All heavy atoms as an XYZ file, in Angstrom:
1010
protein
N     105.229     75.410     97.787
C     104.111     74.884     98.536
C     103.124     76.011     98.782
O     103.468     77.037     99.363
C     104.641     74.333     99.859
C     103.597     73.666    100.675
S     104.411     72.782    102.017
C     103.324     73.205    103.323
N     101.887     75.885     98.326
C     100.906     76.953     98.485
C     100.464     77.088     99.944
O     100.556     76.144    100.736
C      99.753     76.507     97.593
C      99.909     75.036     97.448
C     101.366     74.746     97.571
N      99.970     78.281    100.251
C      99.484     78.551    101.602
C      98.109     77.939    101.790
O      97.310     77.869    100.858
C      99.395     80.059    101.840
C     100.691     80.839    101.775
C     100.415     82.323    101.916
C     101.645     80.387    102.859
N      97.831     77.528    103.005
C      96.494     77.014    103.304
C      95.521     78.192    103.363
O      95.924     79.360    103.407
C      96.503     76.266    104.636
O      96.695     77.176    105.708
N      94.237     77.889    103.390
C      93.227     78.954    103.429
C      93.365     79.786    104.691
O      93.228     81.010    104.664
C      91.833     78.348    103.337
C      91.513     77.784    101.977
C      90.106     77.214    101.923
O      89.236     77.720    102.653
O      89.898     76.282    101.145
N      93.640     79.134    105.811
C      93.800     79.858    107.062
C      95.011     80.784    107.003
O      94.947     81.937    107.432
C      93.950     78.873    108.222
C      94.131     79.568    109.557
C      94.359     78.589    110.687
O      94.471     77.393    110.470
N      94.434     79.105    111.901
N      96.108     80.311    106.421
C      97.301     81.141    106.293
C      97.054     82.316    105.359
O      97.506     83.437    105.618
C      98.467     80.303    105.780
C      98.972     79.295    106.781
C      99.964     78.317    106.195
O      99.911     78.051    104.971
O     100.799     77.820    106.964
N      96.315     82.090    104.272
C      95.994     83.184    103.359
C      95.123     84.227    104.046
O      95.348     85.434    103.891
C      95.286     82.651    102.114
C      96.213     81.907    101.183
C      95.489     81.332     99.984
O      94.272     81.233     99.967
N      96.253     80.936     98.979
N      94.124     83.786    104.815
C      93.259     84.741    105.537
C      94.077     85.541    106.541
O      93.910     86.752    106.677
C      92.125     84.004    106.244
C      90.986     83.618    105.343
C      89.755     83.215    106.134
N      90.022     82.195    107.136
C      89.926     80.885    106.950
N      89.566     80.427    105.776
N      90.185     80.038    107.929
N      94.966     84.846    107.262
C      95.803     85.529    108.247
C      96.720     86.554    107.576
O      96.869     87.681    108.054
C      96.632     84.501    109.020
C      97.547     85.044    110.106
C      96.732     85.751    111.186
C      98.348     83.912    110.719
N      97.304     86.182    106.445
C      98.165     87.097    105.705
C      97.383     88.318    105.211
O      97.851     89.456    105.327
C      98.812     86.369    104.524
C      99.829     87.140    103.717
C     101.002     87.559    104.578
C     100.309     86.299    102.546
N      96.180     88.106    104.688
C      95.355     89.222    104.227
C      94.955     90.129    105.388
O      94.937     91.355    105.260
C      94.122     88.695    103.502
C      94.444     88.082    102.153
C      93.254     87.355    101.544
O      92.170     87.322    102.169
O      93.419     86.811    100.437
N      94.654     89.542    106.533
C      94.294     90.331    107.707
C      95.477     91.168    108.176
O      95.329     92.352    108.507
C      93.834     89.398    108.827
C      93.420     90.131    110.081
C      92.988     89.166    111.170
O      92.432     88.102    110.850
O      93.222     89.500    112.342
N      96.660     90.576    108.176
C      97.854     91.325    108.564
C      98.118     92.472    107.594
O      98.500     93.574    108.006
C      99.058     90.382    108.613
C      99.020     89.398    109.761
S     100.250     88.084    109.678
C     101.761     88.957    109.436
N      97.917     92.228    106.308
C      98.133     93.272    105.312
C      97.142     94.425    105.496
O      97.521     95.595    105.442
C      97.998     92.675    103.920
C      98.299     93.654    102.820
C      98.215     93.007    101.457
O      98.376     91.785    101.356
O      97.976     93.750    100.497
N      95.872     94.095    105.695
C      94.871     95.151    105.934
C      95.232     95.960    107.164
O      95.126     97.189    107.181
C      93.479     94.535    106.087
C      92.817     94.201    104.782
C      91.334     93.882    104.977
N      91.115     92.767    105.880
C      91.060     91.492    105.518
N      91.214     91.174    104.255
N      90.851     90.541    106.402
N      95.649     95.274    108.220
C      96.039     95.959    109.451
C      97.221     96.883    109.214
O      97.264     98.001    109.711
C      96.369     94.927    110.522
O      96.857     95.554    111.671
N      98.184     96.418    108.437
C      99.348     97.250    108.129
C      98.931     98.498    107.361
O      99.373     99.605    107.657
C     100.371     96.447    107.331
C     101.626     97.203    106.909
C     102.424     97.625    108.129
C     102.482     96.335    106.011
N      98.072     98.331    106.350
C      97.612     99.483    105.576
C      96.866    100.478    106.452
O      96.996    101.685    106.285
C      96.709     99.046    104.423
C      97.460     98.648    103.185
C      97.495     97.324    102.776
C      98.131     99.590    102.431
C      98.184     96.952    101.640
C      98.829     99.229    101.295
C      98.842     97.908    100.903
O      99.535     97.539     99.785
N      96.085     99.990    107.398
C      95.280    100.880    108.227
C      96.104    101.545    109.315
O      95.914    102.717    109.615
C      94.122    100.113    108.857
C      93.084     99.703    107.854
C      92.022     98.799    108.458
O      92.132     98.404    109.612
N      91.021     98.470    107.673
N      97.032    100.812    109.924
C      97.729    101.321    111.099
C      99.035    102.041    110.796
O      99.456    102.880    111.580
C      98.023    100.175    112.069
C      96.749     99.558    112.593
O      95.728    100.215    112.663
N      96.811     98.287    112.941
N      99.695    101.724    109.708
C     101.005    102.317    109.441
C     101.119    102.723    107.979
O     101.932    102.201    107.232
C     102.101    101.328    109.819
C     103.428    102.016    110.091
O     103.511    103.247    109.860
O     104.371    101.337    110.509
N     100.307    103.672    107.577
C     100.282    104.078    106.173
C     101.579    104.760    105.742
O     101.966    104.680    104.579
C      99.090    104.991    105.898
O      99.187    106.157    106.690
N     102.278    105.421    106.663
C     103.552    106.053    106.312
C     104.592    105.005    105.913
O     105.322    105.174    104.934
C     104.093    106.882    107.475
C     103.249    108.104    107.757
O     102.537    108.553    106.828
O     103.295    108.609    108.895
N     104.645    103.913    106.671
C     105.579    102.846    106.350
C     105.244    102.224    105.001
O     106.124    101.977    104.175
C     105.547    101.778    107.448
C     106.354    100.556    107.117
C     107.732    100.597    107.153
C     105.731     99.372    106.762
C     108.474     99.482    106.845
C     106.467     98.249    106.458
C     107.839     98.304    106.504
N     103.972    101.997    104.746
C     103.543    101.404    103.476
C     103.921    102.325    102.326
O     104.411    101.870    101.289
C     102.025    101.126    103.489
C     101.545    100.709    102.115
C     101.697    100.064    104.510
N     103.741    103.630    102.486
C     104.081    104.575    101.427
C     105.582    104.561    101.157
O     106.016    104.641    100.009
C     103.632    105.980    101.806
N     106.384    104.438    102.202
C     107.835    104.398    102.031
C     108.290    103.121    101.333
O     109.157    103.145    100.475
C     108.522    104.495    103.391
C     109.319    105.710    103.599
C     110.177    105.677    104.854
N     109.893    104.645    105.825
C     109.271    104.839    106.988
N     108.867    106.032    107.315
N     109.073    103.842    107.820
N     107.703    102.002    101.706
C     108.136    100.711    101.171
C     107.668    100.515     99.737
O     108.378     99.954     98.911
C     107.622     99.567    102.075
C     107.849     98.218    101.437
C     108.299     99.638    103.424
N     106.470    100.981     99.404
C     105.921    100.739     98.076
C     106.301    101.808     97.070
O     105.817    101.778     95.946
C     104.392    100.630     98.126
O     103.861    101.845     98.660
C     103.960     99.455     98.968
N     107.159    102.729     97.436
C     107.581    103.769     96.501
C     108.265    103.130     95.305
O     109.107    102.261     95.446
C     108.532    104.729     97.199
C     108.813    105.973     96.423
C     109.637    106.935     97.241
N     108.906    107.305     98.438
C     109.483    107.513     99.616
N     110.768    107.377     99.765
N     108.766    107.845    100.662
N     107.908    103.567     94.119
C     108.492    102.978     92.907
C     109.927    103.425     92.734
O     110.248    104.584     92.883
C     107.690    103.389     91.681
C     106.323    102.772     91.670
C     105.622    103.134     90.398
N     104.280    102.581     90.442
C     103.678    102.056     89.412
N     104.273    102.036     88.255
N     102.475    101.567     89.523
N     110.757    102.487     92.374
C     112.171    102.779     92.173
C     112.475    103.177     90.745
O     113.520    103.709     90.461
C     113.006    101.550     92.535
C     112.941    101.207     94.002
C     113.534    102.298     94.870
O     114.528    102.908     94.510
N     112.901    102.572     95.981
N     111.598    102.898     89.838
C     111.834    103.244     88.451
C     112.200    102.029     87.627
O     112.359    100.929     88.125
N     112.328    102.260     86.356
C     112.656    101.178     85.437
C     114.159    100.965     85.390
O     114.926    101.904     85.497
C     112.163    101.524     84.037
C     110.677    101.656     83.970
C     110.264    102.028     82.579
N     108.856    102.347     82.592
C     108.029    102.037     81.624
N     108.483    101.439     80.553
N     106.760    102.338     81.707
N     114.567     99.718     85.222
C     116.010     99.487     85.119
C     116.546    100.046     83.811
O     115.882    100.018     82.782
C     116.130     97.961     85.156
C     114.808     97.456     84.723
C     113.801     98.498     85.136
N     117.740    100.565     83.865
C     118.386    101.086     82.673
C     119.216     99.962     82.062
O     120.268     99.590     82.596
C     119.275    102.270     83.038
O     120.040    102.643     81.923
N     118.729     99.403     80.969
C     119.419     98.279     80.351
C     120.772     98.692     79.777
O     121.692     97.879     79.715
C     118.532     97.637     79.287
C     117.290     97.051     79.904
C     116.045     97.616     79.687
C     117.368     95.945     80.744
C     114.920     97.092     80.281
C     116.246     95.408     81.331
C     115.013     95.984     81.095
O     113.906     95.467     81.698
N     120.912     99.945     79.419
C     122.208    100.434     78.946
C     123.223    100.389     80.085
O     124.357     99.937     79.900
C     122.067    101.870     78.410
O     121.072    101.887     77.398
C     123.384    102.374     77.861
N     122.816    100.847     81.273
C     123.720    100.817     82.424
C     124.077     99.386     82.804
O     125.231     99.098     83.145
C     123.064    101.496     83.627
O     122.883    102.857     83.378
N     123.105     98.496     82.745
C     123.370     97.099     83.076
C     124.373     96.509     82.093
O     125.347     95.853     82.479
C     122.065     96.283     83.098
C     121.180     96.742     84.260
C     122.354     94.789     83.193
C     119.795     96.155     84.253
N     124.157     96.765     80.809
C     125.052     96.225     79.784
C     126.460     96.775     79.938
O     127.449     96.018     79.913
C     124.516     96.552     78.381
O     123.184     96.049     78.273
C     125.383     95.946     77.306
N     126.585     98.094     80.096
C     127.909     98.696     80.256
C     128.593     98.220     81.536
O     129.805     97.976     81.551
C     127.804    100.219     80.251
C     127.407    100.845     78.911
C     127.226    102.350     79.058
C     128.443    100.534     77.852
N     127.820     98.073     82.599
C     128.386     97.584     83.853
C     128.899     96.163     83.737
O     129.984     95.840     84.243
N     128.123     95.307     83.086
C     128.568     93.912     82.900
C     129.815     93.866     82.029
O     130.767     93.120     82.321
C     127.421     93.057     82.307
C     127.923     91.712     81.836
C     126.305     92.893     83.323
N     129.840     94.663     80.970
C     131.036     94.689     80.112
C     132.263     95.181     80.881
O     133.357     94.620     80.746
C     130.783     95.560     78.883
C     129.830     94.976     77.840
C     129.576     95.988     76.733
C     130.388     93.688     77.276
N     132.092     96.219     81.690
C     133.212     96.730     82.479
C     133.672     95.680     83.489
O     134.885     95.510     83.710
C     132.814     98.016     83.195
N     132.739     94.963     84.095
C     133.104     93.913     85.041
C     133.883     92.803     84.343
O     134.873     92.285     84.884
C     131.863     93.357     85.725
N     133.466     92.451     83.139
C     134.189     91.420     82.378
C     135.592     91.886     82.004
O     136.552     91.107     82.041
C     133.400     91.026     81.135
C     132.097     90.245     81.396
C     131.335     90.021     80.098
C     132.400     88.935     82.095
N     135.721     93.160     81.647
C     137.050     93.707     81.351
C     137.917     93.660     82.614
O     139.106     93.315     82.556
C     136.941     95.147     80.793
C     138.291     95.837     80.774
C     136.321     95.125     79.411
N     137.325     93.994     83.755
C     138.064     93.921     85.018
C     138.524     92.513     85.335
O     139.672     92.302     85.775
N     137.643     91.534     85.102
C     138.034     90.133     85.321
C     139.178     89.757     84.381
O     140.136     89.079     84.788
C     136.819     89.191     85.137
C     137.250     87.741     85.096
C     135.798     89.417     86.237
N     139.094     90.191     83.137
C     140.152     89.887     82.172
C     141.481     90.498     82.613
O     142.540     89.863     82.494
C     139.765     90.396     80.787
N     141.446     91.712     83.130
C     142.676     92.360     83.602
C     143.258     91.588     84.788
O     144.481     91.379     84.865
C     142.417     93.839     83.965
C     142.068     94.636     82.709
C     143.610     94.446     84.689
C     141.609     96.051     82.985
N     142.394     91.144     85.709
C     142.870     90.377     86.861
C     143.487     89.060     86.396
O     144.557     88.649     86.877
C     141.726     90.133     87.870
C     142.134     89.119     88.932
C     141.302     91.436     88.516
N     142.849     88.386     85.444
C     143.393     87.125     84.929
C     144.737     87.369     84.243
O     145.697     86.602     84.431
C     142.379     86.443     83.979
C     143.011     85.282     83.228
C     141.163     85.976     84.766
N     144.822     88.430     83.448
C     146.100     88.748     82.795
C     147.184     89.063     83.823
O     148.352     88.700     83.635
C     145.925     89.915     81.833
C     145.155     89.605     80.544
C     144.938     90.881     79.727
C     145.914     88.574     79.721
N     146.800     89.726     84.909
C     147.769     90.020     85.960
C     148.286     88.730     86.586
O     149.481     88.629     86.917
C     147.138     90.911     87.026
N     147.415     87.738     86.724
C     147.857     86.455     87.267
C     148.746     85.700     86.283
O     149.735     85.085     86.670
C     146.640     85.600     87.635
C     145.843     86.047     88.855
C     144.566     85.234     88.985
C     146.683     85.938     90.103
N     148.360     85.743     85.000
C     149.124     85.015     83.981
C     150.531     85.594     83.842
O     151.514     84.851     83.767
C     148.374     85.041     82.630
C     149.265     84.552     81.501
C     147.114     84.203     82.711
N     150.624     86.920     83.822
C     151.929     87.567     83.625
C     152.645     87.843     84.946
O     153.690     88.492     84.958
C     151.765     88.861     82.827
C     151.331     88.635     81.410
C     150.138     89.155     80.939
C     152.119     87.876     80.546
C     149.734     88.948     79.634
C     151.724     87.651     79.241
C     150.523     88.186     78.780
N     152.077     87.398     86.053
C     152.675     87.533     87.386
C     153.008     88.993     87.691
O     154.121     89.328     88.099
C     153.893     86.629     87.529
C     153.519     85.173     87.413
C     154.714     84.286     87.573
C     154.241     82.842     87.402
N     155.333     81.904     87.441
N     152.022     89.857     87.439
C     152.155     91.282     87.711
C     151.078     91.691     88.733
O     149.982     92.126     88.367
C     151.976     92.098     86.427
C     152.981     91.794     85.351
C     154.382     92.188     85.772
O     154.586     93.166     86.478
N     155.359     91.400     85.345
N     151.373     91.548     90.031
C     150.339     91.831     91.034
C     149.858     93.284     91.030
O     148.717     93.557     91.383
C     151.009     91.466     92.354
C     152.457     91.324     92.079
C     152.623     91.109     90.618
N     150.706     94.204     90.619
C     150.292     95.609     90.584
C     149.170     95.821     89.574
O     148.394     96.770     89.689
C     151.478     96.522     90.276
C     152.126     96.222     88.953
C     153.150     95.351     88.720
C     151.770     96.757     87.691
N     153.464     95.300     87.391
C     152.620     96.167     86.723
C     150.823     97.656     87.263
C     152.536     96.456     85.374
C     150.757     97.954     85.920
C     151.602     97.356     84.982
N     149.051     94.964     88.559
C     148.003     95.082     87.556
C     146.665     94.524     88.064
O     145.604     94.887     87.562
C     148.420     94.342     86.280
C     147.598     94.554     85.020
C     147.565     96.025     84.657
C     148.167     93.734     83.884
N     146.734     93.684     89.092
C     145.514     93.103     89.647
C     144.638     94.116     90.350
O     143.402     94.040     90.284
N     145.248     95.087     91.008
C     144.462     96.093     91.738
C     143.617     96.955     90.798
O     142.415     97.099     91.027
C     145.386     96.955     92.611
C     144.676     97.997     93.464
C     143.735     97.327     94.444
C     145.687     98.856     94.180
N     144.192     97.518     89.730
C     143.332     98.271     88.803
C     142.257     97.376     88.161
O     141.127     97.820     87.919
C     144.278     98.814     87.742
C     145.621     98.758     88.344
C     145.592     97.665     89.358
N     142.591     96.117     87.905
C     141.596     95.201     87.355
C     140.442     94.994     88.313
O     139.270     94.979     87.913
N     140.769     94.839     89.599
C     139.725     94.689     90.599
C     138.868     95.944     90.703
O     137.644     95.866     90.830
C     140.344     94.347     91.960
C     139.321     94.216     93.049
C     138.541     93.079     93.144
C     139.139     95.229     93.964
C     137.586     92.957     94.140
C     138.186     95.126     94.962
C     137.414     93.985     95.049
N     139.500     97.104     90.638
C     138.759     98.372     90.709
C     137.816     98.500     89.512
O     136.661     98.906     89.667
C     139.744     99.572     90.796
C     139.023    100.885     90.609
C     140.485     99.545     92.121
N     138.282     98.150     88.321
C     137.426     98.207     87.127
C     136.259     97.227     87.272
O     135.112     97.547     86.956
C     138.254     97.916     85.846
C     137.351     97.708     84.639
C     139.236     99.035     85.583
N     136.552     96.031     87.781
C     135.502     95.031     87.971
C     134.468     95.522     88.980
O     133.260     95.426     88.751
C     136.132     93.719     88.453
C     135.165     92.592     88.648
S     135.963     91.026     89.054
C     137.074     91.471     90.357
N     134.901     96.062     90.094
C     133.992     96.569     91.115
C     133.164     97.736     90.587
O     131.951     97.808     90.816
C     134.786     96.997     92.356
C     133.958     97.534     93.519
C     133.059     96.441     94.068
C     134.871     98.074     94.603
N     133.814     98.640     89.863
C     133.083     99.781     89.292
C     132.020     99.305     88.302
O     130.907     99.845     88.267
C     134.053    100.745     88.615
N     132.341     98.292     87.517
C     131.364     97.758     86.575
C     130.159     97.157     87.268
O     129.012     97.374     86.867
N     130.399     96.412     88.333
C     129.287     95.820     89.083
C     128.433     96.909     89.716
O     127.197     96.863     89.661
C     129.827     94.836     90.154
C     128.727     94.415     91.112
C     130.444     93.622     89.481
N     129.071     97.892     90.320
C     128.310     98.987     90.933
C     127.524     99.774     89.881
O     126.401    100.219     90.139
C     129.241     99.910     91.712
C     129.863     99.300     92.970
C     130.834    100.278     93.607
C     128.787     98.883     93.950
N     128.113     99.968     88.721
C     127.426    100.680     87.641
C     126.188     99.895     87.184
O     125.140    100.459     86.924
C     128.376    100.902     86.474
C     127.799    101.744     85.386
C     127.118    101.318     84.295
C     127.817    103.171     85.297
N     126.735    102.377     83.521
C     127.147    103.536     84.124
C     128.357    104.172     86.104
C     126.987    104.853     83.737
C     128.196    105.479     85.699
C     127.523    105.801     84.543
N     126.317     98.580     87.094
C     125.196     97.748     86.649
C     124.083     97.705     87.687
O     122.902     97.597     87.331
C     125.670     96.335     86.343
N     124.428     97.816     88.960
C     123.430     97.699     90.023
C     122.831     99.023     90.456
O     121.947     99.034     91.310
C     124.062     97.016     91.251
C     124.472     95.566     91.057
C     125.128     95.042     92.330
C     123.295     94.717     90.656
N     123.278    100.112     89.875
C     122.747    101.404     90.314
C     121.265    101.494     89.971
O     120.791    100.894     89.005
C     123.531    102.554     89.706
C     123.247    102.781     88.258
C     124.089    103.898     87.723
N     123.657    104.188     86.371
C     123.882    105.299     85.740
N     124.561    106.233     86.341
N     123.452    105.480     84.521
N     120.513    102.248     90.782
C     119.065    102.319     90.559
C     118.727    103.010     89.248
O     119.473    103.868     88.762
C     118.542    103.110     91.751
C     119.722    103.754     92.373
C     120.940    103.017     91.935
N     117.577    102.622     88.693
C     117.114    103.207     87.439
C     116.550    104.599     87.643
O     116.552    105.150     88.738
N     116.038    105.152     86.563
C     115.450    106.481     86.614
C     114.131    106.404     87.354
O     113.361    105.481     87.182
C     115.244    107.015     85.203
C     116.481    106.904     84.360
S     117.163    108.372     83.683
C     115.997    109.618     83.788
N     113.837    107.397     88.166
C     112.585    107.418     88.924
C     111.411    107.682     88.001
O     111.496    108.461     87.072
C     112.630    108.493     89.993
C     113.573    108.135     91.089
C     112.982    108.573     92.393
N     113.865    108.212     93.458
C     113.614    107.259     94.316
N     112.516    106.591     94.241
N     114.455    106.986     95.270
N     110.313    107.022     88.323
C     109.075    107.216     87.581
C     108.420    108.502     88.079
O     108.533    108.853     89.250
C     108.119    106.043     87.816
C     108.683    104.706     87.388
S     108.776    104.543     85.628
C     107.067    104.365     85.266
N     107.691    109.214     87.214
C     106.975    110.393     87.687
C     105.903    109.982     88.683
O     105.305    108.921     88.566
C     106.368    110.987     86.420
C     106.409    109.906     85.407
C     107.511    108.985     85.792
N     105.656    110.846     89.662
C     104.704    110.517     90.711
C     103.268    110.842     90.342
O     102.384    110.735     91.157
C     105.072    111.250     91.995
C     106.344    110.715     92.600
C     106.466    111.162     94.007
C     107.676    110.487     94.613
N     107.650    110.515     96.036
N     103.005    111.234     89.117
C     101.647    111.601     88.734
C     100.702    110.415     88.816
O      99.539    110.564     89.145
C     101.624    112.171     87.320
O     102.081    111.184     86.406
N     101.186    109.200     88.541
C     100.326    108.025     88.565
C     100.312    107.337     89.910
O      99.536    106.425     90.138
N     101.169    107.775     90.838
C     101.230    107.114     92.133
C     100.035    107.520     92.972
O      99.588    108.656     92.945
C     102.524    107.493     92.847
N      99.533    106.541     93.718
C      98.411    106.862     94.587
C      98.808    106.597     96.014
O      99.527    105.652     96.311
C      97.177    106.079     94.194
C      97.231    104.629     94.543
C      95.906    104.005     94.261
C      95.937    102.607     94.878
N      94.731    101.941     94.847
N      98.348    107.436     96.900
C      98.655    107.284     98.306
C      97.777    106.187     98.891
O      96.635    106.020     98.488
C      98.400    108.606     99.039
N      98.287    105.427     99.835
C      97.461    104.414    100.449
C      96.322    105.058    101.211
O      96.500    106.078    101.863
C      98.418    103.685    101.384
C      99.616    104.537    101.511
C      99.627    105.454    100.343
N      95.174    104.454    101.140
C      94.017    105.049    101.794
C      93.749    104.317    103.087
O      94.118    103.168    103.261
C      92.816    105.017    100.884
C      92.524    103.666    100.319
C      91.318    103.748     99.422
N      90.491    102.597     99.621
C      90.727    101.414     99.068
N      91.765    101.263     98.290
N      89.949    100.402     99.301
N      93.080    104.974    103.977
C      92.781    104.344    105.259
C      91.270    104.297    105.437
O      90.550    105.218    105.083
C      93.420    105.136    106.397
O      92.887    106.437    106.426
N      90.840    103.190    105.999
C      89.422    103.049    106.316
C      88.535    103.013    105.101
O      88.851    102.447    104.073
N      87.352    103.677    105.206
C      86.355    103.607    104.155
C      86.269    104.872    103.329
O      85.175    105.300    102.982
N      87.385    105.490    103.048
C      87.342    106.704    102.238
C      86.904    106.370    100.817
O      87.104    105.278    100.319
C      88.709    107.384    102.226
O      89.643    106.537    101.620
N      86.310    107.361    100.164
C      85.821    107.149     98.801
C      86.993    106.938     97.862
O      88.014    107.607     97.953
C      85.006    108.361     98.359
N      86.830    106.029     96.947
C      87.905    105.699     96.011
C      87.648    106.406     94.690
O      86.556    106.315     94.150
C      87.940    104.183     95.816
C      89.108    103.726     95.015
C      89.149    102.230     95.034
C      90.390    101.766     94.327
N      90.510    100.343     94.359
N      88.657    107.093     94.132
C      88.454    107.761     92.854
C      88.253    106.744     91.742
O      88.746    105.622     91.808
C      89.743    108.560     92.646
C      90.744    107.913     93.521
C      89.982    107.292     94.653
N      87.548    107.169     90.718
C      87.296    106.279     89.582
C      88.597    106.008     88.851
O      89.401    106.902     88.638
C      86.283    106.921     88.645
N      88.771    104.775     88.459
C      89.974    104.390     87.726
C      89.593    104.068     86.304
O      88.478    103.662     86.031
C      90.609    103.174     88.387
C      91.067    103.510     89.797
C      91.810    102.369     90.340
N      93.083    102.298     89.641
C      94.125    101.684     90.098
N      94.070    101.091     91.238
N      95.238    101.636     89.397
N      90.532    104.191     85.386
C      90.233    103.849     84.004
C      89.927    102.363     83.874
O      90.331    101.555     84.700
C      91.506    104.217     83.242
C      92.550    104.384     84.271
C      91.875    104.681     85.557
N      89.234    102.008     82.809
C      88.873    100.613     82.603
C      90.113     99.774     82.384
O      91.156    100.261     81.982
C      87.945    100.480     81.393
O      88.655    100.797     80.219
N      89.985     98.486     82.635
C      91.149     97.610     82.549
C      91.539     97.290     81.115
O      92.514     96.605     80.887
C      90.861     96.317     83.323
O      89.766     95.666     82.738
N      90.797     97.787     80.129
C      91.154     97.473     78.744
C      92.388     98.241     78.287
O      93.086     97.805     77.395
C      89.978     97.796     77.809
O      89.687     99.177     77.895
N      92.692     99.379     78.909
C      93.859    100.161     78.520
C      94.873    100.185     79.634
O      94.683     99.634     80.695
N      95.994    100.845     79.409
C      97.015    100.988     80.430
C      98.058     99.893     80.355
O      97.934     98.928     79.610
N      99.060    100.052     81.174
C     100.145     99.083     81.167
C      99.760     97.836     81.955
O      98.755     97.799     82.660
C     101.400     99.714     81.774
O     101.217     99.870     83.172
N     100.591     96.833     81.835
C     100.355     95.577     82.536
C     100.301     95.806     84.044
O      99.428     95.288     84.737
C     101.466     94.591     82.178
C     101.420     93.312     82.968
C     100.470     92.351     82.689
C     102.318     93.082     83.992
C     100.422     91.181     83.413
C     102.278     91.920     84.717
C     101.328     90.968     84.424
N     101.241     96.606     84.564
C     101.275     96.845     86.000
C     100.055     97.625     86.461
O      99.545     97.382     87.555
C     102.559     97.594     86.385
C     103.801     96.728     86.308
S     103.702     95.198     87.262
C     103.609     95.820     88.915
N      99.557     98.561     85.657
C      98.344     99.288     86.015
C      97.164     98.339     86.134
O      96.355     98.437     87.065
C      98.029    100.375     84.984
C      99.030    101.512     85.037
O      99.689    101.691     86.085
O      99.148    102.223     84.021
N      97.058     97.411     85.183
C      95.956     96.440     85.243
C      96.094     95.526     86.449
O      95.096     95.209     87.114
C      95.913     95.627     83.950
C      95.510     96.450     82.742
C      95.212     95.581     81.547
N      96.253     94.619     81.244
C      97.187     94.767     80.320
N      97.207     95.850     79.571
N      98.101     93.838     80.118
N      97.320     95.112     86.766
C      97.521     94.252     87.931
C      97.187     95.008     89.220
O      96.567     94.459     90.127
C      98.971     93.748     88.004
C      99.333     92.751     86.938
S      98.399     91.220     87.081
C      97.325     91.354     85.678
N      97.585     96.280     89.295
C      97.250     97.086     90.468
C      95.748     97.253     90.604
O      95.204     97.223     91.709
C      97.931     98.451     90.399
C      99.407     98.358     90.703
O      99.854     97.460     91.401
N     100.170     99.301     90.168
N      95.075     97.446     89.480
C      93.618     97.589     89.518
C      92.959     96.297     90.003
O      92.038     96.331     90.827
C      93.097     97.954     88.131
C      91.607     98.205     88.100
C      91.133     98.636     86.734
O      91.962     98.987     85.883
O      89.913     98.615     86.536
N      93.434     95.162     89.533
C      92.879     93.884     89.981
C      93.136     93.678     91.465
O      92.276     93.186     92.196
C      93.492     92.735     89.182
C      92.974     92.671     87.760
C      93.604     91.564     86.973
N      93.322     90.268     87.573
C      93.939     89.150     87.231
N      94.855     89.164     86.285
N      93.636     88.012     87.812
N      94.328     94.070     91.928
C      94.652     93.943     93.343
C      93.731     94.816     94.185
O      93.240     94.395     95.223
C      96.107     94.333     93.563
C      96.524     94.288     95.005
C      96.660     95.340     95.844
C      96.837     93.116     95.760
N      97.044     94.901     97.073
C      97.158     93.543     97.054
C      96.874     91.757     95.464
C      97.510     92.656     98.052
C      97.236     90.889     96.474
C      97.549     91.339     97.747
N      93.500     96.055     93.724
C      92.608     96.953     94.455
C      91.190     96.409     94.507
O      90.517     96.490     95.536
C      92.614     98.342     93.827
C      93.936     99.057     94.047
O      94.700     98.634     94.947
O      94.217    100.027     93.310
N      90.721     95.847     93.406
C      89.374     95.268     93.396
C      89.280     94.088     94.346
O      88.269     93.903     95.017
C      88.990     94.825     91.981
C      88.620     95.971     91.081
C      88.214     95.450     89.726
C      87.864     96.583     88.784
N      87.498     96.080     87.455
N      90.322     93.288     94.411
C      90.325     92.131     95.297
C      90.293     92.568     96.753
O      89.636     91.951     97.586
C      91.569     91.288     95.046
C      91.622     90.043     95.891
C      92.872     89.225     95.637
N      92.962     88.842     94.255
C      94.090     88.776     93.564
N      95.233     89.099     94.150
N      94.103     88.416     92.303
N      90.985     93.650     97.085
C      91.058     94.112     98.476
C      89.909     95.014     98.868
O      89.759     95.337    100.033
C      92.377     94.836     98.712
C      93.527     93.869     98.762
O      93.351     92.712     99.115
N      94.704     94.329     98.403
N      89.116     95.470     97.913
C      87.985     96.339     98.202
C      86.735     95.739     97.565
O      86.334     96.137     96.483
C      88.253     97.743     97.652
C      87.225     98.751     98.130
O      86.434     98.426     99.025
O      87.219     99.868     97.583
N      86.099     94.743     98.221
C      84.977     94.043     97.614
C      83.765     94.953     97.363
O      82.938     94.653     96.528
C      84.635     92.937     98.605
C      85.395     93.205     99.835
C      86.434     94.240     99.528
N      83.668     96.087     98.020
C      82.529     96.973     97.835
C      82.553     97.718     96.518
O      81.558     98.285     96.079
N      83.706     97.727     95.822
C      83.806     98.496     94.584
C      83.382     97.722     93.363
O      83.114     98.280     92.315
C      85.248     98.991     94.400
C      85.333    100.046     93.338
C      86.621    100.001     92.576
O      87.539     99.292     92.927
N      86.676    100.767     91.523
N      83.317     96.420     93.415
C      83.008     95.606     92.250
C      81.636     95.911     91.813
O      81.117     96.053     90.868
C      83.104     94.130     92.596
C      84.512     93.755     92.929
C      84.607     92.299     93.398
O      83.595     91.630     93.531
N      85.793     91.866     93.648
């Protein structure tokens, strides 16, 4: 269900207020975590499946002592798959600005990654004076 115009205005006002009043919090929350490592995800899922198989075999052969190592392998696989990716370099990160400070020139939207273009569009939407 989409937001009404009044709700959208209120949300935008709250966001502007947050950026202006608590820039440290915004910088902490918007910090990039990095790209997911698909190799880690794949290996973690495979290890979790092996752990499940060991637990099932422990049940089939009625060997409860085998269930514990199976559970440990399964848990380790899940944790391995969920671990954070590699951090992105901070060279492209920009600090949140407050008030009417001058905005540095950004590259045109014809180049760059998808996320860079989306960030640029978001900045243009929130700063009507730059268009």
